[in-house]
Wavefront OBJ file of the C-alpha trace (Angstrom):
o trace
v -84.567 32.606 -54.130
v -80.844 33.330 -54.407
v -78.632 30.954 -54.390
v -76.449 29.666 -51.423
v -73.386 29.118 -53.663
v -73.381 31.382 -56.802
v -69.736 31.098 -59.381
v -69.409 33.254 -62.289
v -66.460 31.973 -64.633
v -64.071 30.722 -62.103
v -60.748 30.174 -63.514
v -57.494 28.477 -61.421
v -54.268 28.719 -63.051
v -51.344 27.191 -61.594
v -47.429 27.917 -62.421
v -45.589 24.735 -63.394
v -41.978 25.504 -64.322
v -42.149 28.176 -66.949
v -45.406 27.124 -67.549
v -49.270 27.782 -66.650
v -51.352 25.102 -65.617
v -55.172 25.976 -66.307
v -57.183 23.606 -63.834
v -60.521 25.450 -64.148
v -61.361 26.986 -67.073
v -64.395 29.091 -66.731
v -67.057 27.116 -64.396
v -70.795 28.662 -64.172
v -72.361 26.726 -60.949
v -75.582 28.153 -58.883
v -76.305 25.831 -55.736
v -79.343 26.454 -53.542
v -79.776 26.096 -50.025
v -80.855 22.857 -49.185
v -79.415 20.955 -52.132
v -77.759 17.832 -51.809
v -74.683 17.478 -54.691
v -72.130 15.286 -55.754
v -69.032 16.749 -57.701
v -67.580 13.900 -59.793
v -65.022 13.276 -62.197
v -61.693 11.675 -63.092
v -58.486 12.455 -61.862
v -57.306 15.837 -62.999
v -60.469 16.800 -64.049
v -60.277 19.911 -61.137
v -62.867 18.707 -58.769
v -60.510 18.831 -56.186
v -59.622 22.409 -57.101
v -63.320 23.198 -57.402
v -63.718 21.736 -53.810
v -60.591 24.039 -52.290
v -62.614 26.834 -53.759
v -65.828 26.172 -52.595
v -64.356 25.979 -49.159
v -62.886 28.881 -49.123
v -59.067 27.100 -49.073
v -58.454 28.828 -52.005
v -59.122 31.929 -54.037
v -59.915 32.027 -58.058
v -57.299 33.254 -60.627
v -60.341 35.302 -62.070
v -64.387 34.898 -62.067
v -66.570 35.711 -58.989
v -67.933 33.246 -56.146
v -70.795 34.838 -54.016
v -71.317 32.341 -50.616
v -74.420 33.333 -48.966
v -74.354 37.014 -50.522
v -71.111 37.600 -49.842
v -68.475 37.994 -52.759
v -65.692 35.580 -50.978
v -63.731 35.492 -54.414
v -61.112 38.440 -53.434
v -61.158 38.088 -49.547
v -57.908 38.433 -47.535
v -56.781 35.180 -46.035
v -57.657 35.935 -42.476
v -61.386 36.879 -43.929
v -61.693 33.530 -45.567
v -60.571 31.863 -42.627
v -63.557 33.795 -40.478
v -66.151 32.382 -43.431
v -64.614 29.034 -43.434
v -65.155 28.976 -39.930
v -68.700 30.327 -40.039
v -70.522 28.816 -43.186
v -68.324 25.628 -43.861
v -67.978 22.317 -42.147
v -65.611 20.110 -43.398
v -65.644 16.371 -43.572
v -62.157 14.420 -44.828
v -61.199 11.027 -46.002
v -58.310 11.293 -43.313
v -60.633 12.269 -40.458
v -57.844 14.972 -39.562
v -58.852 14.671 -35.880
v -55.980 15.725 -33.236
v -54.633 12.205 -31.577
v -54.614 13.602 -28.209
v -57.939 14.907 -27.862
v -61.445 13.577 -26.823
v -64.184 12.918 -29.505
v -65.903 15.705 -26.932
v -63.055 18.226 -27.569
v -62.448 17.554 -31.383
v -66.272 18.086 -32.149
v -65.866 21.585 -29.685
v -62.794 22.788 -31.559
v -64.670 25.231 -34.212
v -66.393 26.549 -31.920
v -63.119 27.608 -29.689
v -62.148 29.735 -32.841
v -65.825 31.182 -32.707
v -65.035 32.711 -29.575
v -67.843 30.163 -27.468
v -67.322 29.792 -24.160
v -66.391 25.951 -22.467
v -69.649 25.466 -21.099
v -71.481 26.651 -24.210
v -69.226 24.417 -26.592
v -69.341 21.438 -24.426
v -73.068 21.401 -24.364
v -73.565 22.087 -28.097
v -70.760 19.106 -28.880
v -72.733 16.655 -26.693
v -75.891 17.521 -28.404
v -73.785 16.960 -31.701
v -72.022 13.870 -30.760
v -75.679 12.698 -29.596
v -77.179 13.157 -33.132
v -74.091 11.222 -34.812
v -74.644 7.979 -32.162
v -71.910 8.388 -30.247
v -73.351 9.918 -26.617
v -71.047 6.872 -25.570
v -68.024 7.647 -26.678
v -67.436 11.311 -25.827
v -64.278 10.979 -23.717
v -62.607 8.394 -26.200
v -59.775 9.564 -27.985
v -59.228 8.541 -31.730
v -57.057 5.568 -31.156
v -60.226 4.169 -29.175
v -62.412 4.431 -32.105
v -63.204 2.370 -35.265
v -62.914 4.421 -38.494
v -66.331 4.814 -39.008
v -66.336 6.230 -35.010
v -63.657 8.167 -36.064
v -65.683 10.092 -39.320
v -68.666 10.249 -37.210
v -66.599 12.380 -34.792
v -65.395 14.428 -38.088
v -69.069 14.579 -39.190
v -70.007 16.153 -35.925
v -67.552 18.774 -35.838
v -68.330 19.570 -39.225
v -72.142 20.418 -37.883
v -71.117 21.887 -34.457
v -70.834 25.662 -35.896
v -74.327 25.419 -37.388
v -72.634 25.860 -41.057
v -74.628 26.616 -44.248
v -72.731 24.155 -46.205
v -71.300 20.639 -45.361
v -68.557 19.899 -47.609
v -67.319 16.398 -47.845
v -64.061 15.461 -49.903
v -64.256 11.486 -50.251
v -65.887 10.898 -46.872
v -66.029 6.928 -47.239
v -62.409 6.525 -49.001
v -60.981 5.125 -46.030
v -63.784 3.181 -44.828
v -65.401 -0.343 -45.609
v -68.346 -1.043 -47.556
v -70.712 -1.577 -44.420
v -69.387 1.384 -42.412
v -69.345 3.544 -45.898
v -72.902 2.818 -45.881
v -73.854 3.912 -42.416
v -72.169 7.281 -43.023
v -73.640 7.970 -46.127
v -76.954 7.080 -44.106
v -75.768 9.941 -41.784
v -75.176 12.257 -44.697
v -78.643 11.410 -45.452
v -80.030 12.629 -42.346
v -78.170 15.710 -42.067
v -79.362 16.591 -45.637
v -83.054 15.534 -44.718
v -82.800 18.084 -41.461
v -82.469 21.020 -43.963
v -78.617 20.891 -44.547
v -76.819 21.718 -47.657
v -74.574 18.806 -48.532
v -72.041 18.515 -51.085
v -69.830 15.537 -51.609
v -66.945 15.250 -53.696
v -66.442 11.588 -54.609
v -65.423 9.433 -57.536
v -67.175 6.537 -56.218
v -70.767 6.092 -58.209
v -72.537 4.172 -55.568
v -71.567 7.251 -52.990
v -72.925 9.923 -55.451
v -76.072 8.255 -55.712
v -77.145 9.443 -52.585
v -77.340 12.997 -53.862
v -80.197 14.526 -55.673
v -77.922 16.408 -58.065
v -74.222 15.170 -59.748
v -72.073 17.322 -61.244
v -69.538 15.748 -63.312
v -66.082 17.671 -64.024
v -64.119 17.258 -67.366
v -60.426 19.178 -68.195
v -61.332 21.955 -66.156
v -65.092 22.032 -67.255
v -68.542 21.040 -66.292
v -69.071 18.047 -68.553
v -72.975 17.492 -67.054
v -75.125 18.773 -64.186
v -78.062 16.329 -63.681
v -80.910 16.660 -60.964
v -82.729 13.589 -60.242
v -85.624 12.778 -58.298
v -84.850 10.426 -55.180
v -87.455 7.926 -53.670
v -87.554 9.066 -49.846
l 1 2 3 4 5 6 7 8 9 10 11 12 13 14 15 16 17 18 19 20 21 22 23 24 25 26 27 28 29 30 31 32 33 34 35 36 37 38 39 40 41 42 43 44 45 46 47 48 49 50 51 52 53 54 55 56 57 58 59 60 61 62 63 64 65 66 67 68 69 70 71 72 73 74 75 76 77 78 79 80 81 82 83 84 85 86 87 88 89 90 91 92 93 94 95 96 97 98 99 100 101 102 103 104 105 106 107 108 109 110 111 112 113 114 115 116 117 118 119 120 121 122 123 124 125 126 127 128 129 130 131 132 133 134 135 136 137 138 139 140 141 142 143 144 145 146 147 148 149 150 151 152 153 154 155 156 157 158 159 160 161 162 163 164 165 166 167 168 169 170 171 172 173 174 175 176 177 178 179 180 181 182 183 184 185 186 187 188 189 190 191 192 193 194 195 196 197 198 199 200 201 202 203 204 205 206 207 208 209 210 211 212 213 214 215 216 217 218 219 220 221 222 223 224 225 226 227 228 229 230 231
């Protein structure tokens, strides 16, 4: 079975004044379809840079990245934008919702870029909002929703195009502990439905939801542990 993600010797350098900072120093990583992975590491370990590469928000200095049998490591910005919209659903710590737009239209937004008609967008967005437990909040704007509800809208938006990967960056970072538990239950359900989920987190209790934990240190993979999770 071919990997959904196959990264070989990925390096990412950034110029800083007259120096070059080597943030990722040769990462090899394979992730199969349907995996539930947490990427961890201290500040400066390279986990955010790796997430940006996995999410096609950035390109590597060298190395190859095969996503769903396509080499995305040398794509143009326009090609990467298309891959992002089709293959990757993003969930951010800060929700990144449009403030003057309803939950329904926030969720439907990626479908606008994908070229779906308005009736198709609304039908699918309604389905997804139902799935994330917000059927009664479709017409509410973000300022009328709690933090947890806003993150549910963000999760719905990530799911709406049926992407290959859900990529979540510190998804509970702005939430209280009770709401964090609810959001992580939602991710567990998304994974159980067959989705590939990748979490970037510095919190051990969040990483415990994943079935595989990859730890970075100083731009390299320090450990990669798969574990059996009780169902």
